[in-house]
N, C-alpha and C positions, 0 to 999 in steps of 0.2 A: 443040584446038578453038579456032577463030578467034573465034567469037561467044559464048564462055562468059559474059562479063559481061552480055550481053543476055538469055541464057537464064536466068541466075540472077535478074536483075531481073524478068523475065517471070514466073518461078515465084513470086517474092515478091508481085508485084502480083496474080496469080491467087489466091494463098492469102489475101491481105487481102480481095479482093472476094468470094471464096467464103465466108469466115467472117463477113462483115459482118452478116448476119441474126442469127447467134448472139450477136454482141456487142450488138446493139440489143435483143435479147430477154432478155439476161442479168439485168436488174434487174426484169423484169416479175413475177417470182414464179411460184408454181405455179397450176395450174388452180383456179378458185374455183367451187364448186358453186352453181347457181342457188338462190335462196330460194324453196322450194316451200312451199305451205300444207299442213302435216301434219294428220292427223286429230286432232280434239279428244278429250281424255280419255285414259283408259288403254285402248289398243287393242293387240291382239296380231296380228301379221302371220303369214302362213303359214310364213315362214322368217325368220332373223335379218336385221336391217336391212342390214348390209354385203353379205350374200349377195344380197338383193333389189336393191340398187343395181347390182350387177355382173351378175347373172344373171337378172333378171326376164323378159327376152324369151325366153330359153331355157326358163324354167319355163312361160311362157305357151304357147310352141310345143309343149312336151311335153304340157301340159294339153289343147291342141287335138287333138293326135294321140290321146291316151288317150280323150277324150270322144267324138270324132267317128268315129274309125277303129276303136277297140278297145272302145267302149261301156262304158268304166270311168268312173264319175262321182265317185269318192272318191280324194283324194290324202292320203297319210300323210306328214307333215312329218318333218324331222330330229328333232323333239322327240317324235314318236310320235303327235301329235294328228291326227285325221282332219278333212279339210276337203272341202267340196263343190267339185268342179272346175267353176268358173263365174266368168267375168270379171265379169259383172253382179251376181251374188248373193254373191260372196265378196269380191273386190277392191274393187268399187265401193260396197260397203256402207260402207266407211270412207273411201276415196278418192273422194269423191262429186263432185268438181269437176275436170273434165278440163283446163280452162284454167289453173287454179291449181296443179294437181299434175302431170299428165302433160305438158302442152304446154311448161311452163317448161323442163324438162330436155331434152325432145326437140328443141325449136326451138333451144336454145342449143348443142346438139350436132349440129345439122343431120340429125336422124333423123326420118323420117316413117313410122311404122308403119301398117300397113293394118288395124289392129284395128277401126277405126270404119267400115269398108266393110260389115261385117256387124252389129256391135254398135251399140246406141243410145248416143251420147255423153252422159255425165251433165253436167248444167249447173250443179249445185250450188244453193245457196240464194241466189238473186239476185232 
């Protein structure tokens, strides 16, 4: 190969340029969750907190399907407790401020759910 030294230099330059974003982001640390305003007092959620953080939209979609399509209005949680399938009457009883609870996570993750096209958005105590 006549141009081997140029090819090797090109590969090294490419590797440096390609990995530059990783090097700049190496010290930034892990994802920091937004500071949401949690419900006051001792409240019990329909499922454990870690499950709700990861799977709440799947749970809400399941609730929507069960309530509207299958006419089932009771959800049995993993603990065996029965809950009314209702965003307004179950979830929003404790999480009563959309701006301080829902929006902080959704906006920081660039997620814009369509819940509020049908449901009345709670405003909290302002």
